[in-house]
C-alpha positions in Angstrom: -130.6 110.9 105.2 -129.9 113.6 107.9 -127.2 113.4 110.5 -127.3 110.4 112.6 -126.8 110.4 116.3 -123.9 108.6 117.9 -124.9 105.1 119.0 -124.8 106.2 122.8 -127.0 109.2 122.1 -129.4 107.0 120.0 -129.8 104.5 122.9 -130.2 107.3 125.4 -133.0 108.8 123.5 -134.7 105.4 123.0 -134.5 104.8 126.7 -136.3 108.2 127.4 -139.0 107.8 124.9 -141.4 105.7 126.9 -141.2 108.1 129.9 -141.6 111.1 127.7 -144.5 109.8 125.5 -146.2 107.2 127.5 -145.7 104.6 124.8 -143.2 101.8 124.5 -140.7 101.8 121.5 -142.5 98.7 120.1 -145.7 100.8 119.8 -143.8 103.6 118.0 -142.1 101.1 115.6 -145.6 99.6 114.9 -147.0 103.1 114.3 -144.2 103.7 111.6 -144.9 100.3 110.1 -148.6 100.9 109.9 -148.3 104.5 108.9 -148.4 106.0 105.5 -146.0 104.5 102.9 -143.3 107.1 103.1 -139.9 106.3 101.6 -137.6 109.1 102.8 -136.2 109.3 106.3 -137.2 112.9 106.9 -140.8 112.3 105.6 -141.2 109.6 108.3 -139.8 111.9 110.9 -142.0 114.8 109.8 -145.1 112.5 109.8 -144.4 111.2 113.4 -143.8 114.9 114.6 -147.0 116.2 113.1 -149.3 113.2 113.6 -148.2 112.3 117.0 -146.8 115.6 118.3 -143.4 114.2 119.0 -140.1 116.2 119.6 -137.7 116.1 116.5 -135.1 114.0 118.5 -137.6 111.4 119.5 -139.1 111.1 116.1 -135.7 110.9 114.5 -134.6 108.2 117.0 -137.7 106.1 116.3 -137.3 106.2 112.6 -133.6 105.4 112.8 -134.4 102.3 115.1 -137.1 101.4 112.7 -134.8 101.4 109.7 -132.1 99.6 111.6 -134.5 96.7 112.6 -136.0 96.6 109.1 -132.5 96.2 107.6 -131.7 93.5 110.1 -134.8 91.6 109.1 -133.8 91.8 105.5 -130.3 90.3 106.3 -131.9 87.1 107.7 
């Protein structure tokens, strides 16, 4: 996995994504969930960037948030 943003930077990026993309975080997380079955972090980031024309930082923040939430679900 590539370098992870600090928690503060991650939260700031997530907060700006709806304004920059016109879509809510939940929509982006669903897009990752429903997208192709990619396993590697950077593959998911690359897919979001090319399929949805996202900036690298936004795509990375979305995939990181997706992975965090998926891991939290698995702990329950």
